[in-house]
Each structure stands twice: as structure tokens, then as C-alpha cells.
N, C-alpha and C positions, 0 to 999 in steps of 0.2 A: 366440476363434473359437465363434458357436453351433452353429451347421451341425458340427465337427469332432467333436461327444458331446462328454463326459465326460475332464478332464481326470485321466493317475493317479489325481497328488497329491488329487485331489478321490473317488474311487474307494471305496465303503463295504461294509464283509459286505453281504451282502444284493441289492445293488441286481439290477439285469439297467434294461441301458445299450449306448448305442453309442457306438462310440467311433475315432478314425484316428491307429493308433500305429504307428510305425518296426520291425518286424520286425528285432531285434536278432541272434535265433541260435534256429534250428529243429532240433531233433536228434528218431529215431525211436525211438523205447522202448517195451518190452515189458515191461504186469505181468504179476505174477507170476500169476497165472491165464493166463497166454499171449495177454491182448490188446494191441494195440499203439495206443500214441496217438502224439500230436508235446507234445513237452516246448519250446516255447516262450519270449524273452523279448520284448516289448514297450517301445516308452522313448520317451516324448519329453521336452520341453520341463522338464516338471517332475520326470522319474524312471522308471524301473525298474520292470518288476508281471513277472510270472513266470506263465505259459498252461501248460492244455492243450486239446489237442487230441482227446479219448475215442473212441477206434473211430476210427481212422485207417489210411487205407490205403496205398500205395506214390505212388498217384496224387496224393493229396492231398500228399501228402511235396516232390513234384515240382515242383505248381504253386507252392511259399512259395521265394522269394527275399528273402534277408538285402537289410538295407539298403532298400530296399521300403516304402512306405505305405501300408497294411492298415486296410481297414476292417470291423472287431469289432462284432458283436454277442455279448453273454460277460454269465455270470450269476456277481461274484463274489462266496467260501469262504476260511473260513479252513481251511488245513490244516497241523498244524504246526506252528502258533503264528505263518504265515506266510500275509496274502494271497496268494489263488490266482484266478485268471480262469480260469472253464471257459465253453469257445467254442461260442456256438450258429450261430455260423457266420461266415463271410469270407473278406474277397475285394479283389483289388487294388485298392485305391484307382485311381479316373480320372488322367490325364493331367494335365488343368489341379490336379488334390490334389497330383499328383508333386510337380510344379512349386516347390509352396510347401511343400517336404522340407525346407531351413532353419530353417525359423517351428519346427517340432518334435523341432530339434537344443538338448538342453544344453548351454549356452556359458556364459565365464568372464563376471560379471556386469562385465564393463570390455573395452574396445576392445582388439584386441589394438594398436594404432598407439598407445595411450597406455598399454600394456604394455613397447611396446617405450622406449620413451622414458625408465622408469623404469630399467631395464634398460643401454638404453646410457648414462645423470646417473649410473648406479655402474660402469661400468664404465671412463667419463675419471677415475674418485675415485683405481683402480689406482694408485701411485703407479710402481708395481717393472716396469721396463721389460718383462722377460719377462715377468711374467707376463700384465700390459696385450695385451700383443701377441698373448702364445697365446688367452685371451679373447676378442677383437679378431678373428682370425684365424675359430677356430669358427664364431662366431654370425655370418661373413662368407660361411661356408663351407653351413649351414641355414639362408640369411636368408630363402629360398622358405616353408620347412617350420612355423619359429617360429609362422607367423602363423596354423597354424587347429591344429597335432598335441597332442595333446591328454596329457597326462602316464603315465594305464594303461591298460590296458582294462578293467578294472571296479571298479576299490581310490577309493580318492580323486585328483582333480582330473582323472576320466576323461570328462570335457569338452571342447568343439571350446577347442582355446587355451589347454586349462588344464595344459598347459605352461609357458606365460608368467604366465598366474598363478602360477601355483607357485613360480615361481622369481624373480618380482616383488616378491610380498608377503617371502617370507624375506629375500631386503636389506635390503627394511623393516626387520622384525625385526632383523635384524644389523645391521644399524645404532643403531638404540635400546640395543639387549645392548648396545656398544661406546663409547656415551657415559655408561655404567654403571661396565662395567671400562677401565680405561682402561687397560692393556695388554693391550688385544686387538690383534692384528696384523689389523688391513682392512680389505689387501690381500692374506693372505692367505686374510682370512673372505669375505670379497669373493668372489672366485679359483673358493672350493670351494665355494659356495650358486652363481656364474655356471657350474661343471661339473659338480657331483657327479651327477647324473641326464641331464647331455649325448645320453648317448650312449641314450637311453628313444627318440632321431626316429631310430636303426636298430635297434633292440630292435621297437619298432612297427610297425609297416607303416597307414598311414593313410590315412583319404580329407578329399579337402577338407571333408569337413563333421564332420571331428575323429572319427568310428567306426575305434576301430581292431584289432589283431589282433595275433598277432607274428608278427614275419619267424623266416624260420629260422635267419639268425644269432641273435636274442633267444633262437630256443629252444635254443638251442645257448652260444652262449657268455653271454649276457645284460650287460645295462647297464656293471656295472662293469666283469667282462675285458673289453670293448670300450671302455671310455673310458682305463685303462692304455696300452691300445694307442694311442689316439690320441693321446693325450701322447708317447711315444712318439715316434712318428712326424714329432709337429707340434717336437718338441724337436732332432730330426736336423734338419731344414723348415730351423728360423729359429738355429740355434747356438744352442739355449739353453742356461743354466746347470740345471749337472746337481744340484745341490743343493738350487734352487727346482722344478724334475719334481719332484723326490723327495718333498720333500715335498706339492703335488699330487693327486699317484698314491697316496699315504696317504690325502690325502683323500677318494678318493671308493671308495678299496680299502675304509674304517675303517668309510664312511655309513648301512652297520644296524647296525655295534653290534656284534655277532652274528655266530654260524658261520651260525646257526639260518634265520638272516636274510638267507645269503649276504654275510656279509662277512667273508673271513677272519683278521685280524686286529681289536685294537681301538682306537679314537681310541688315537694317543698323545701328543698335545699339545695346548695349550689350545684352538689354532683348528680342528684337527676336533673335540673332542669338541662346543663348542661349532656344528658345522655339523649333528653328529647331530641335539644335537638340537631345534635352527630345525626340521628337516628334521619332526623327527616334531611338536611343537608344531603345521606348518602344514597335519599330515597328521589330526589329533587338531583342529586347528579344526573344519578344514572337513570331518567327518566330524558332527561337533557338528551345525555347520550345517545338512548335509544331510537330517540326521535326526530334529532339529527342526521339520522344514515336514509329516513325519506326526505327530507328535502335538499335541495343541492348550493353552494351560500349564497346569501339575498334569499333565499323565500319562505317561504311561511306555511309555518305543518295547519293541515286542516286540525278542528278542537279536537285538544286532548281531553279524555274524560280526568285521566286521573291527576291533569293538573288546572284540571277546569277551563284553559283558557287555550289559546292559539302560541309560538310560542314562531319564532326568528332566528333566522341558521346565521350569522354577522359574514360579512361579508367586505373584509376591506384593505 
């Protein structure tokens, strides 16, 4: 709506403009010269932007609340090849605007209901009784969180319902790969896709708007470790086959592939290897599509941290 000002995706260097943005994070910091400022991350349904409130006081900081809408007047600049909003004024949006906060949340392009239908259809395709029982039990336990949880705090699929979006698109990719390579065990592959990130639902604490931060358990253990514990518990609860559960735990354990990315073991059988690459493909496609929004065809983006490179949006 025009009254909401300029969307983040439409901000350009040199603009002085008004906008209505969610305050995602705010941290008081000090310059080398000893002056205080507030480092802020704003968000709307088109993306995120870093901002600075210069010459800030403790009172300024105390007035800022995360996950609230703010009316902001800002001058847009570029600092170290990244867009930076230099705040002229900022105030909490009135209650009638706050009531519309869901309109400013980045969300999956497909409804949770449609994505759950995809997930349910793939659970039904699992023929192994123990795998199906395991997946069905876990997805029933987390049915409420599945509707709105993101798949990350800040990286790929860090949007409302991002977890379901990530898993449902991975399932579709897994199915297509299994049509090309006939020796792929789809029971194992679909189960791995459905469970590899499921403890993101505990690793993160998320509001129903899909705005998340790491839980204490998430920071101390992580979703891989918690996933192993979950499968162990379900194995005992249902008397599941030990070898089946060992394979599933290995897929959870190895899906990041390398120790520096959190996996103490590399994938050691075909479906585990495929799971890693399907996960990587889905993350990369998401990153490319999101960052294409920030440039016109024929342009190159600024350096993207998650991809460790600049990317080009083709124009032909």
C-alpha cells in the first residue's frame, strides 16, 4: 500500500524516503571515536536491510522493541558495498498498523495447507512400515509448529512456513532424481528428507509470524544432535528396527557433509549422499532466487555471504 512507504526491495542509493518496517534486531554499539549508535535490521515482505541510528542514547535503545512495526524516515546509502539505511527518524507504528503486521512478513509462496498435502502424500509413498510410523509420529507431534516455522533464523528459507517449503520442494526433487536413477531407495530418501531438519522445530524459537531466534537447546546442542536423540527415543517407544534407525540417524548426522558445517561423518551410502546434495540444491536455488530480486537482468549483485560470491542475473 502507498501509505506504507517504500518497500525494502525498492530502496535505492541516495533515496530519502519513508517506510514501514518490522524491527527484527537492534544492538547498541560504539564507534572508534567513542560515539554510540544502534545497529538495526529491518524487515518487510520483500527482504531485509541493515540500518544505523547515529548518536543514540540508552533511552533511544530502550524504546525499540523487536518484532514490532516502525515508521521510519531514512537516507539510503552504500557502505562497504552493502545498502545501509541512515535513520533520520523512527517511531512505533500505531496500533491499527501493528494489527496488519502479518502483511509485512516474508512467507512461503505456497500455503501451509498445500505444502502439508505434499508432505502427507510422500509419507504415504513410504512402504517400509517402521520408517512410515517414525515419520508419521514425528510430524503428528509437531503439526502445530509445521504451519508457521521457518527453516532458519537468517539464511535460506528464513521465512514464515519456510520449513515446510524447504521440505516439500526437496521431496519433489528427490522424486525426480529417483526416476532417473532406478537403484535409489525412495523409502530411505524420502524419510531422510522429512527428518534431516525436523529438529529445527526445537533448535529455533519462533513466533507464529515466523520470526525466529535460537533456543537454548539449539545453541547448546543443534538440530543434528537433537534429531539423533529423537530417533533413538522413537525407536524405543515403537520398538523400531535397529538397522533401519541406524540408517536414518546416519542421514541426519551426515547431511551437512563436512565437520566444519556440523556433520561429524560424511554420507556413507547413496541415499545419504543424495540427501546432502538435494538439501544443498534447494538452499542454493532459494538463495539465487531471493538475490535476483535485488538486481535487474544483466546486473551483478554485491557479494553474498551465504554463497561466498557475487552472482549475475542473466539477460538475454
